[in-house]
Steps between C-alpha positions, in 0.01 A plus 500: 500500500482318832584808705200689363235275649319605818514262800150394605366193683132417512406150629189371323300182471543251219215364290361163612563207275385139526737249655687263274742239629859572404814339639826692525809296575811344359407323178842334498435289811623143468293214643655379825670836580377707796355799317496701823877548468484666155448849641156568352318492835422853626267424791308239694186455710210279593173489307190387688177393328214281621681437829816365334838674485772471237853641529595673175799669340449805276645605165415815305531624145368814333151355447429281805598343832506121525470287817677161505484229761803499729647182349823415315293439186346816352122450531269794434233548769338829394574845352367850441526710182586868532246748355784648291859408422753610761826509299722522811304243704798280586719793604233697688324210679468586867271254681204265474227426752237225515315650799121484518404859422121470486447275806354199317768263626657463151841622387505810283804634311690827527810555285704816551774662294729793568628643173840654437366856535336419835147462367299218659258257336270276704272249327222322692293193410213374718409130498168400346392133512369520143732744320807426717722806548319816391708814450374790713575836344351685797750340741802541272745785439679500167791724404516367144161542344143552607176637364407412145834433335320395181412864428868581458641193325632591156719760332507872590678768300678771698413814301790706369761239591646201323353284775223243546376334818402134472291368792465122529230296671751361752539849657831570330582789268776628273584825322614438140617716209382493139721196436323315784822507703442493877613820677356443850291228662347393828178410680189708568189537709161658434267709711191710441709788362714315250814291487833527683815366334778353714842509329701182548850571624465867600189463714358820347124528449290696252130576549287517183152639560205384288289776344128490426580456130715193578848654455786476750654819640859519626471812718864477616641531147201688355425223250205314353474135394234383253392141425616385155486183291869490413835680519514795267806717461465875560664553159261470204525170311605654169778706659616210718539275196654758267195522271494843337210696359657519154208630292260791537133569434421749221865501389477309171607146418761287679687207347449159661748246366350153453165639608296303244495133401350329195439136411270271309328181607630374832811716509631444147751767400490662845670839474552804723574855384466867585195716549419846635269608781344828600236609750255784446258629760137558418385615841619556857233596755475505880166495678379380840848375594532289182736563213372390160752439222426431133794420275602307191807277493594463134742248352639559150641196317723566196474295182847354540420374851264239355664230288325360194261212570336298224203424724292671766716626786469655845662821626522559873608775740488510882424793726374519859435734792718484814530676835821701537521453877438127540569375146161328502364395163145629458413174337291473186411211276650487153284679243502348150423721203256787542309530829270733688540655844215286623714196420795627701400640840728460804522598865815483715608627843854625557631517859794725580625631836178427680272646231277315255417632153216358292575517128222436251559492127367378167649500153425417139734383223491595134730364228541688174698388196705692242468837673732744329855368532400239756411141429279483810390737774358383832306747715415412861252754636484517881262649753654493849351604836734539800522698826611857441795457741640197315778567248659159437331379181747383234433377147757246376557400139687171521749320280409165350644165612763339280293186433145412406476273804560791737268722299220245538574475874477876536143487376414288807670721759172643627426159652862411583608812689213744560603824674862382515784747543657594166838338568330170588300458179636222282587579132492879563828687457459798735821678400423530129145636517367851449347661810262798490392675821131579464455715812762767446 
């Protein structure tokens, strides 16, 4: 990948940040030793303020330069903080000057670096009797980062590739794959057009231009990067995790083993057994860019799936809507007994490959008893509204947990793991559920 990046250098100015004292040096110094012999000193000079002069020795680290009195004992005299981290500061340090640059008779500070690829960074601070050293962006030249870095910090998805760009607030970056494994890394700088990545090791650079809509364009490789909240594989979640669409709408009933549980009291006689599910459509309309689906999800519970109870008992099934591409649970609260659509109204947004899809739905539940050959029949009637170009809606009929404790916990999942990915939801067995694709 390195050889594909275009070589560009654009020196720019870094953002100004307030000074904070920071000392860089050898933290392992032993009292009584001459710290000047430890090898951490990179420069020296004389600082003059208020008519007095002090000889100092200089150390640098990636965040600051520190000035120590020229004595055997390491005594901090002053320091300046860099406006961004300079990861190769110790290796690329070139020189330091305490010359009076504004003619007020006081020492100012100039620190210069020459980086491995030949780029130069010069940072300038002007003395102020109140604020001490004040970083001057207009007098500085920065080859690492400038402009408003904050606009770029975060995660960017490289469209059509298994690649994400993570930009950090210390002006470093890294390309990672869908397992968050680092592929490339380096430092960067910003100008009015966008951001330029510098590849550590190779010295290659890559210019990414910012568009009006806020995307990044890689004109060299004809690519686009979009800001995203997290790493999302290019392969749909269901396919990536081996979850098959194993049932079909309008194709009759499908057996779900251990799809129903029954118990009395607080879990007495807890039992799981088989049931059957089917989905029938009542309407499928598209208008004004919105697709409107009306369907019934029906669960049939045989007589022999409910053991005999001498007292009042509870029968329970579980079914939910998921997104095929991200695995996101379109979270609902548990509905007990019969309910109306007005009791169960939900709104969720699915994000996939830079697009967002608003899904709105409502449903009602209706339990019937002793219907033909069935002991109980549950009908969940849905009305769903989704963008016409979205096709990832999945209905899942789920198996029951093996214990009453887990069954009770499942009833609280809407508060425990809202909008969680299917594989991450506790007590749900994703590989033994029925999955119906609703947008075929």
